C-alpha positions as CSV (number, residue, x, y, z in Angstrom):
1,M,0.1,-0.2,0.1
2,G,1.3,3.5,-0.8
3,T,1.3,6.5,1.5
4,P,-1.9,8.2,1.8
5,R,-2.1,11.5,0.3
6,E,-4.3,14.5,1.5
7,L,-7.0,15.5,-0.8
8,S,-6.4,19.2,-1.2
9,K,-9.5,21.4,-1.5
10,E,-8.7,22.4,-5.1
11,V,-8.5,18.8,-6.2
12,F,-11.7,18.0,-4.4
13,L,-13.6,21.1,-6.3
14,Y,-12.0,20.2,-9.7
15,L,-13.4,16.5,-9.3
16,A,-16.5,17.9,-8.2
17,Q,-16.8,19.8,-11.1
18,Q,-15.9,17.1,-13.4
19,A,-18.5,15.1,-11.8
20,G,-21.1,17.3,-12.8
21,L,-21.6,19.5,-9.9
22,D,-21.2,23.2,-8.9
23,S,-17.8,23.8,-7.5
24,A,-19.4,27.7,-6.4
25,D,-22.4,25.7,-4.3
26,R,-22.2,26.8,-0.8
27,H,-22.5,23.1,0.1
28,M,-19.1,22.0,-1.1
29,E,-18.0,23.6,2.1
30,Q,-19.8,21.5,4.5
31,L,-19.0,18.4,1.9
32,Y,-15.3,18.7,1.5
33,P,-14.2,17.6,5.3
34,Y,-16.7,14.9,4.8
35,V,-15.1,13.5,2.0
36,V,-11.8,13.9,3.5
37,N,-13.0,11.9,6.5
38,V,-14.6,9.2,4.2
39,L,-11.1,8.5,2.6
40,A,-9.4,8.4,5.9
41,S,-11.6,5.7,7.2
42,I,-11.2,3.9,3.7
43,E,-7.8,4.1,4.2
44,A,-7.7,2.8,7.5
45,L,-9.5,-0.3,6.0
46,A,-7.0,-0.9,3.4
47,Q,-4.3,-1.4,6.1
48,I,-6.2,-4.2,7.9
49,D,-4.4,-7.4,6.8
50,V,-6.9,-9.7,5.3
51,S,-4.2,-12.4,3.5
52,G,-5.4,-16.1,4.5
53,F,-8.9,-15.2,4.6
54,E,-11.4,-16.2,2.0
55,P,-14.4,-13.9,0.7
56,E,-17.7,-15.3,2.3
57,M,-19.9,-16.1,-0.5
58,A,-22.7,-13.3,-0.4
59,F,-25.0,-14.4,-3.0
60,A,-26.0,-17.9,-3.3
61,P,-28.4,-19.1,-6.1
62,P,-31.6,-19.8,-5.0
63,E,-31.3,-23.4,-5.7
64,A,-28.2,-23.9,-3.3
65,Q,-30.9,-21.7,-0.5
66,L,-33.5,-24.5,-0.9
67,E,-30.8,-27.5,-0.6
68,D,-29.7,-26.0,2.5
69,V,-33.2,-26.1,4.1
């Protein structure tokens, strides 16, 4: 994993504009710290060592569900 990078406000506003949002909207002031916190949370999750664990089967076809009953 690389080192985490801080999301600058300028980059945030650029990305928001590219996504079709109005970067001049007053709500961007509220949204920016929220997005920074979400990205920090994701970075923390990326640091968890899950080697040696297989992913759980989140989907089972309807036939398999009936066989388990």
